[in-house]
N, C-alpha and C positions, 0 to 999 in steps of 0.2 A: 410608242415612237412615232414623230409628226412625221407627217408623208410631204412629198413635195408639194403634194395639192394643199395641204396643210400652213405650210411655208410660205405658198404664194398665196394665200386667202389673204395672211396676216398683210403680207407686203401690199396686196391692192387693197385693202381696208385702209391702210395707212396713205398710200397714193391719194385714195376719195377724201380723205380729212383733208389734206393738204390745199384740195382743189378748192374742197367746201372753205377751209378756213382763209383762205386768198380771197375768195369772194365776200365773203364775209368781214374780213377786215374794210375794204373798200366803204361798206354801209358801216358798220361799227364809226369811221374817220370822215364819215360823211360826204366821201368822195363822190360816190354813187346814191340812189336812192328812187322812190317810185313817187316822187314828188307828196307824200303825205306821210307824217312821221309814225302814227299808226302804224299803218303797213310796212313802211320801212322797218319797225320794231319786230313785228312780227315776221317778217322775213329773215331777220337776224334770232329772233328763236328757232326758228324753223331748222337754221342751220345750225346752232348750236346742239340741237334735242337730235339732228343726221349725225354731228361729230360725235355725241356721247354714246348714241349707238352703234356707231362704227369702233369705239373705242371697245366697247363690252364683244361684237362679234368678231375683232382681233381676238380677245382675249377666249372665246370660244373655239377658232381656228388652233390657238396656242394649246387648248387641252381638251381637244376634239375625241382622242380616243377614249378618254374617262366620260366627258359628255354625254358622247351618244350613249354608252350604258344607261345612264339614268334620264334622258329624254331621248328615245328611238326616234322622234319628229323633230329633231334638233336642227335639220334644214328649212325648216318653217319659223324657227324660231326669231324674233325681231327686238321685243320689248328688253330694252336694256339693264332694267331693276333685276328682271324676272332672272338674266342670264347669268348677271352678275353675283346674285343668291346663288344660284345652280354652281359655279364656279368658284364661288368663295369657299362652299364647302369641301369640293373637290380639291383647292389647295387655298389654303389661308393669304398664301404669300404672292397671287395673282397679280395684283395691281402693277400696273407700271411704276418701275424703278425711274427717276429720273437723274438724270448725272451731267457732270459738267466737267468738261476736257481738259486738260493742259496741253497745249502746243506747241511742238519746237519749230522757235521763229524761224530757224534756218532750213530745215526741215521740210517746215509747212504741213508736218503731222503729228499724229495723237501720238503723245508718249504716255499720259498718264489719263485715267477715268476715274472720279469720286462719286460719292452719291452726293446728291444735293441737300442739301437741307429743309430749306425754305423757299416760297416763290414761286410755286408750282399748285396743280388742282390736287390737293387731297381725294384721298375714297370720299370722305365726310363732305367735303365742296361739291364732290360730282351729284350726290344726291340732291341738295340744294341746287344748284344749276338745273338739272333734270326735274323738280317739282315746279322749279319758278317758271321757266320756259313753258312746261306745260300749261301751267293756270294759264298764262296770259295768250296761247293761241287758243284756249276754249272761247267760244262767243259768251258773255255775261250773261247771266238770267237778269232781267230789268228789274226783280224784285229786289235784289240784292246786289245792286251796281254800285261799285266803289272806283271811281275813277283810277286808274293806274299812274301814280308818281314817276311820269316818262324819264324826267332829268336823273333820277335817281337810278331809275331803271337801266340808263343810259352809263351811269358809271360804273354798274355791276357787268355792264358790255366790255367796257373797255378794260375790267379788272379779268374777268373769265378768259377773251382772248390772249390776253398776256399769258394766264397761267396754265390754259392749255397748249400755249406754244411750249412754254418751258417745262413742261411734263413729258411733253414727246419729244423733242427735240433730237436730245440723245436719251434713251434711254433699255434699260435691262428687264425683259421678261424672265421672272425666274418660273424655270417648269418643274413639273412635279419631282423627276429623277433631280437629285440636289445636286448632281453634279454638271447638270446640262443648263444652258442661260440662251436665251435669244439677245444679242447687241443690234441694237436698231439707230440707225441715221437716215433722219427725217429727210436729210438735200444733199446727195455728196456731188461735189463740183467735179470730181474726175470720172462720175458715172452719168454727166448731164443734168443734175438736180436730182438723181432718182434716190427712192428710199434705199436704203442697202440693210440689209440684215446678216449677220453673222451668227451662227449657231456654234456656239461657244462649249466644249468641254473641260471641265478639269483635270487636269492630271496629276495624279498623287506624286510625292516624289517617292 
């Protein structure tokens, strides 16, 4: 069973993702910059990596009890790929499930939530983005250097940025207990734009 610390840990990860996503948007859309295209790209890649790591750390929070039994040193973990591999063994359905809402136009309230079918960062794409951003952040060996195609990379930045938004904007986290889920909204106007997490439990008829 998740503790209040686990749930707050998940929320904190999502709040930090929002902050990094917003500043990254300024750089991706070229409204802000360092004055150098390469260092701009490096900044963007760093933010993407941090965001992916925070998604992984949030998954750790959602599965902390079982994760701790596998890795007693879990409090020092940061590597997104390793965290995902461990969590995936604990719960193959761990990856956030993005949703699309139907809003009552009169009450301005969500009345229905459906699973999103496309347009978000998939589990497979998560690995691709993690690897590509990692490659760009490393200094190039002068004997094997190949100039980066910054135009192509920038197109990827725009795509990744949108897909991460669509993955997390409203999402469900499937927990080990099949009757329990987290329903997460990244920005709720009534709560001052804060992340809101509802712990839901299915009630059998």
